[in-house]
N, C-alpha and C positions, 0 to 999 in steps of 0.2 A: 665829796663836799655835800651832795644832797642828802646823804645818810646823816652826816653830822648835824646839817641844818634840821633835818626832821627830828633828830634826836632832842636837839636844843628846844625846838619848838614843843616837843611833847613834854619835855621837862618843865618848860615855862607854863605849860598848860597845867600839868599836875601842881605846880607851886601855886598858880592862880586859884586852881580849884580848892587846895587847902586853905588858902588865904580867905576865900570867901566862906568856907565851911567855919574857919575861925570866928569870922564876923558874925556869922549866923549864931555859932554857939555863944558868942559874947552876948549877943542880944537875948539869947534863951537863958544865959546865966548857968551854963553848965559847969560843973566842976572840972578840976584837972583830971580826975580819974575817969569822969564820964567823956572827957575829951579824949583822953588816951584810948579808952576803949573803942571810941568811934573812929579815931585814927587807925587802929588795927583793923577795924571793920572795913575802912576805906581801902587800905593797902591789900587786905585779903580779897576784896572784890577785883582789885587790879590784877593780883596773882592768879586768881580764878579765870579772869578773862584771858590772861596771857596762856594759861594752860589749856583753855578751851581752844584758843587760836591754834595752839601747837598740836591739839588732838585733830582738829579739823584738817590741817596740813598733813598731818601723818595719814589720815584717813583718805585724803586725795592721793597721796603717794601711792598708798596701798591699792587704791582703785585703779589708778594708771597702770601700776605694775600688773595687776590681775587683767586688766583689759588687754594689755601687751601679751601676756600669757595665752589668754583666751583667743586673740586673733592668731597668735602663732599656731596654736593647736588648729584652728579652723582653716589657716592656710594650708597646712600640711595635709589636712583631710581633703581639702577641695583639689590640691595638687595631685593627690592620689586618685581621686574620683575622676578628674579631668585628665589624667594621664599625662601632666606636665611636670617639669622639673620646678621646685620652689627656688625663689631668687635667694641669693647670698645676703647674709646679714651686714649691716654697714656699722663699723666701729666709730666711737666718738660722739655718739648722739646722746642727747638727753633723753629722759623718760617721756617727756611730751613729744619730742621729735620722732622717737622710735614708735611711740603709740600711733602718732599720726601716720607715719610710713606704713606700719602694720595694718591700720585700718584701711589705708589706700589699697594695699595689696589684696587685702581680703575681699574689699568691695569689687575690684577688678575680676578676681577669680569667681565671685559670686554671680557677677553679671555675665561672664562666659558660661557658667553653668546654666543661668536661666535662659541664655540664648541657645544653648545646645537642646535644652529640654523643650523650649518652645519650637525649634526646628524639627526635633523628634516627634513632637505632638502633631505638627503640621503635616509631616511626611506620614506618619501613621494613620491620620485621618484620611489623606489621599490614597494610600495604599489599601485601607480597609474598603474604601469605595470601589477602587478599581478591582480588588479581589472579589468583592461581593458581587460585582457586575460579571466577572469573568469566571465565577466560581472556582476561584483559587485560594490557596492558603496565604494568609498575610505573612510578611517578613517578621520574624520573631526576634524581639530585643527584650530580655528580662526586665519587668517592671522594677522600680526603685533604684535603678543603677543610672548613674550619668553616662550617656552615650559618648564613646571617643570620637575622635575624628574619622577614624577608619569605619566605625559603626555607622556614622552619619553618611559617609560616602558610599558605603555597601547599600545603606537604605535608599539613598537616592538613585543609584544605579537599578536597584529592584523597581523602584517607582517608574524609572524610565523605561525599563523593560515592560512592565505592566501597561504603560501608555502606548508604546509601540505595539504591544500585543493586541491591545484594545483597537488601535487603528486598523491593523490587519484583519482582525476579526470582524471589525464593522464593514470593512470592505468586502470581506467574504460573504458576510450576511446580505449585503446589498446586492452583491452579484448573484447570490443564490435566490434571493427574493426576486429580483428581476428575471432571472431564468424561470422560476416557478410562473410568474405572470405570463411570460412569453409561450411557455409549454401549454399552460392552461388556455390561452388564446389559440394556439395551434390545434390543441385538442378539441376546442370548441366545448370546454367543460368549465362549470363553476366549482369553487372551492368547497367541496362537500365535507372534507375531513376537518375536524376541529383543530387539529394542529396547523393545517393549511390556513385555515380561517384566522388563527391567532397570529400567524406570520404575516398575514397580508393585511389585516384589519387593525392591528394594534399599532401603538406609536412606537417608532424604532428606538426611542431611548428607554422604553420600559422593557425591551426584549432582553432576556439574559443571554449572554455570549458565551456561556460555558461550552467546553468541548463536546460534551455528551449532546447538548442541544443543536450545536452546528453539525455534529455527525447525524444526528436524526434528520436534520434538514437536508444534508447531503444525500442522505438514503432516499428521501422523498424526491428530491431533485433528480437522482439518478433514475428512479422509477418512471418519473414523468418523461425524462429525456429518453429512456429506452422506447417508450410508447410512441413518442415523436419520431424516433428514428425507424422504428417499425412502420408507422404510417408512411414515412418518407420512402422506405424500401418498397412497400406495396405500390406507392404512387408512382415510383420510377419503374417498377416492373410492368405495371399496367400502361404507362406512357410508352414504354418500349414496345411492347405488344400492339398497342394501338398504331404507333408509328410503322412498324413492320406492316401491319394490315393495311394502313393507308398506302404505303408504298405499293404492296401487291394490288390493291384495289384502284390505284391510280387516283386517289382522292386529290383535288387541287390543293394548292398551298394556302389559298384564301379560305378555303373551308377549314383546313386544319387550323390555321391561325384563329379564326373565329371561334372555334370550339375551344382551343387552349386559353383564349381570353377569359372564357367563362370558368375555367378552372386552373388558375394559376399558381395555387399553393398545394400543400400536402394535407390539407385539413380533412376530417372524415367526410364533410359535405362534398369537398372536390373529389375524393375517393369514390363516392357514391357516383358521381356524375361520369368518372372515368370508367367505372363498372358498367353503367348503362351504355357508354359509347363502345366499349369492349363487346358487350353482348350484341349491339347492332351490328358491329363489324364482323362478328362471327356468324351471325345469321347470313349475312351477305357473302361471307366466305363459303358458307355450305352452298350457296345459290350459285356460286362461280367456282366449283371445286375444280374443275379441270384446268382453269386459267391459274388458279392458285398453284397447284401441283407443278405446272410448267414453270411458273416463276420461282418455286422453290427449288426446282431442279437447277435453274440457271444460278441461283444464289448459292446453293450447296457445292456447284461445280467451281465457283469463284473460290470458296472456302477450301475446297479440296485443292485446287492448285496453289493457293497460298501457303498450305500446310504440307504439300508435297505427299498427299495420300496415295497409297498403294493402288494400282489398277483393280485388283481382286476386291479390295474393300469398295471401290466405287461400283464395280460390276454387281457385287452383293446387293447394295442398295438399289441400284438401278433396275435390277431384275425384278424387285417388287412391283415397281410400277408399270413394267411391260407385261406382268402376268394378267392384269385386267384393266378395268376401268378405274379411274380416280375416285377414291373414296376417303372417308374420315381417317381410317387407319393408315393408309399411305401418305395422306397429308401430314398426320402426326409423327410418322417415321422421318419424313424430310424436315419437319421443323425441329425435332430432336437433333437431328444430323447437323442442321445448320447451327443450332444453339452449341452443339457440343464442339464443332470446330471453330466457331466464333471465340468460345471461351478458351480453347486451347491457343488459338493465334493471339489473343489479348494477353494471355499469360506468358507466352514465349515469343513475343513479336521481336524483341531484340535478336534472339538466337535465330529465329526464321530469316529475319532480315540479314543476318550474316551469311546464312546459307544461299540466299538469293544474290548477294555480293559476289561470294565465291562462284556460283554457276554463270553469272554474268561475265565475270572475269574470264572464266574458262571458255565461254562461248566466245569472248572477244579474241581470245588466243587462237582458237580454232579458225576464226574469220581471218585473222591476219595472217596464218599459215597458208589458207586457201588463196589469199590475194597474192601472197608473195610468189605463188606458183604461176601467176599470169603474166606472161611477158609483155603484154600490151601496155601494163601499167608504166612500163619504163619510157614509153613515148608520150604518157600523159602527165607532165610535169608542171602544169600550170597551178597557180596558187600554192606552189610548195608541196604538192601531194606526197612525193617521196619522203620529204622531211617530217610532215605530219605523221605518216606511216611510221617512221623509224621512232619518233617520239611516242606514239601509241604503244609500239613494241616494248620499249624500255619501261613504260608506265606499267604495262601488263606484267613484264618480267619481275618488276620490283614489288608490285601490289599482290600478285596471286599467291606467292609463298607466305607472305606475311598474312594475309587473310585467312589462308587455309590453316595455318599454325594457330592463329588466334581462335578460329573456329572450333578446331579440335580441343583446345583447352577449355573453352566454354563449354563444349559438349561434355567432356570429361567431368566437369564440375556439376553440370546439370544432372547427369547420370548418378553422381554420388549423392546429390541431394534428393534426387526423386525416387532412386532405388530401382530404376528401370532403363533399358536402352533407349536412346534417342533415334527414331525411325524416320527415314524419308524414302518414299516409293518402296516401303516394305522391307527395307534392309537398314542396317545399322549405318550411321554416317561414315564411320571409318571404312567399312566394307564397300559402301557406294563410291568413295573417293578411289579406293584401290582399284576397283573394277573400271572406273572411269578413266584412270590413268593407263591401266593395262590395255584397255581397248584403243586408247589413243596411240600407245606405243605399238600395238599390233597393226594399227592402220599405217603407222609410218614405216613399219618393217614391210608390209605388202608394198607400199609405194616405192620403197627402196629396191626390192626384189623386181619389180616391173621394169625400173629404170635399168638394173643390172642385166636383166634378160633382154631388154631391148638394145642395150649397148653391145651384147654378145652377137645377135641377130645381124646388126649393122656391120660388125667386124667380119662375119662368115660371108655375108652377102658381097660384101665389098671385094672379098677374095675370089668368089666365084665369078663375079661379073668383070673383074678388072682384066680382060683379054685385049689383044691389040685391035680386034675388031670392034669391041664394045666396052667401053669404060663408063662408070658413073660419073657425071659432071663434077668437077672439083668443088664447084660452089655448094652443091647439094650435100657432099660428103663433108665438107668443111663446115657447113651450117650445123649439120647433125652432130659432128664431133664437138663442136662448140657447145651446143645444148646439153650434150653429155657432160662436158667439163664443168658447165654451170650448175649441174645438179650436185647430188651427194657424191662424194668420192668414196669408192669401196674401201681403199686403204685406210681412210680416216675412220671408217665405221668399225674395222678390224682393230685398229689400234686403240679406240676409245671404248671405255665401259659404259658410255653415256649415250643417249640419242639426243641430237641437237636439232630442235624444230626451227623452222625458218624465222619464227618470231624472236628468235635469240635466247630462248628459255632451254636450260639444260636439264633434262631428266634421266633417270636411271632406266636400264632396259627393263622388260617385264620380269626377268628372272631375279633381279635384284630388288632389295627393298629400299625405296627411296626415302630421303629424308622427310619429303613432304607427305609421304604416304603413310597410312597406319600400317604397323607391323602385323596386324591380324591378316592371316591367310585364309581365304574363304573360297569355296567352290565358284567357279566362273558361272555367271548367270546371264542375265540380260542388262548389262549396267546402264545402257542409255535408253532402254525400252520405255522407261516411265518419265524420262525428263519432260516430255511434253504430251500430254494424253491425246491431243489431236493429231500430232505428227510423230509417231513412234520411230525410234531409231534403231536400225538392226546392229547388233554387235558384229565385230569382226572375229571370226573364229578360225581354227585351222582348216576346217572344211571350206571356209570362204576364200581362204588364202590359196588353198589347192585349186580351187575353181578358177580364182582370178589369174593364177599362173598358167592354167591350161587355155584359158580364153585369150591369152596374148598370142600373136601370131608368131609362129616358128619359121625357120628357114626352109624346112621340108615342105610345109604348106605353101610357102611362097613359091618354091621351085615347081611344084605340082601345078601351080596356078600358071606360070609361065609356060610349061610344057602343054597344058591343055589349051592355051590360047593360040599357039602356033609353034611349029617345029622350029621355026628361025625367027630371030628377033628383028622386028621392025621398029619403026619409031612410035608406032601406036602402042605396041606391047610394051615397049620400054618405059613410055609415059605411064601406062597403067601400073607396071612395076614400081616405078620411082613413086607415084602417087600412093600406092600401098605402103611402101617403105617409110614415106613421110608420115603417114597416119600411125605406123607402128611406133616410130620414134617420137611422136608428139602426142 
């Protein structure tokens, strides 16, 4: 309807225009030919106008089509650069709709490209700044290419890594710088080196944090730290010497504290004060040489006892001081000896502590065995003494083998590590233990033989004296037999390959190698002679066994004694014989 009305209106306007033209032509007085010519001219203008309109519309169509093609190509290119898939085309759209859609897609991709390039530019600027500060190579992305999501992600991770590296290097720099300032203060030294001056005086933000720069800073830091530790070692050495001299000179604690308050640090000025104090004390030491030597003797004896030094080694050192008056050489010998064994004890304190534990347990075992031989303890039961004694026996029985086994393991490890034997009292620890146990077993054997011999004397004497005129009182013989039965049984010793001590601990006989002992067989020496340098222990040997057996009273001697007293037995003689027999049995 609108189109028909528009056409009618247009036709009416054309007709009206021709009518007005005809009127004008009438007024002009144009001929028909002239009017016809003008009519053709009029229609020609209209035809040209229509052609022009058609041409303009065709040009518009072509322009839209070209725009669509251009946008399509641009979209494909952007999709390829951005590494994204292009959207699918939509059917049934007009050229204008298609052009608008393609324009929108192209603008969206272009915006994405611009955003990526802007992000890349920002990251590159940050990366270049960080890498310049850290003296590192920036992350490379070829110029002219649109970064993909993966490229941007990798770039972001690189920048984060550089930022983290910057923080760590800044912390390292601050730590090293603080260390330099502290070391310079402890060394009482100003920053003379240009590099140190640059580090200390310049602004922290302007300092490069390259690896080479930090490495150079670490080198300077290490050099100063070494000098500080060197001064500290000197200071500690001087303080130790001064402390030892104070102790020997019996300087009061107030005087010591007063001096130490003037030199509390390890700086060069404090070290100079310490040297002055040491020189003063050394002069006093020379003036009190004899006193110093005696105190050093006492101190070295303490360390000898702690380290279980051999008697020969002790006598060798002590012989030097007994040769003449105290002098500087003798004092130096004792000082070196004290230092030697102090260091040895400090280095091997754990192992020496285990040796002390073993010897203490062994001594407790011997003490419990001796206590078990005292019959009077049976009448002293107050406070649960027997129960406590039994608990002590069980404890020693459990602890002694375990401590010895651990000690041997530690000693073997020590010898393998040090490449030399571990010595106590001049012999290897395994040899010392072996002889210690053998001496213990020999002593047990001697005691057993004494009991057996005393029992034999009792039986023989009872036979000779058991006449109708004179018999030994039943109470005495019964008491003696009871004591024999309470001792070690001969049959039990023969049947067993072990020796059972009163403490309840079982050990093999000296001829067998016990589990707790070292398998090394060594010549018998004086296993207990060096246990205590003040109270030497005599070893039990075959000679001493023989002497002990001969020293025991025999029946022949007893009979001779009876005859020498009187030819006939009276009550006095019998009492003397009975008294002698009781001494023999007990």
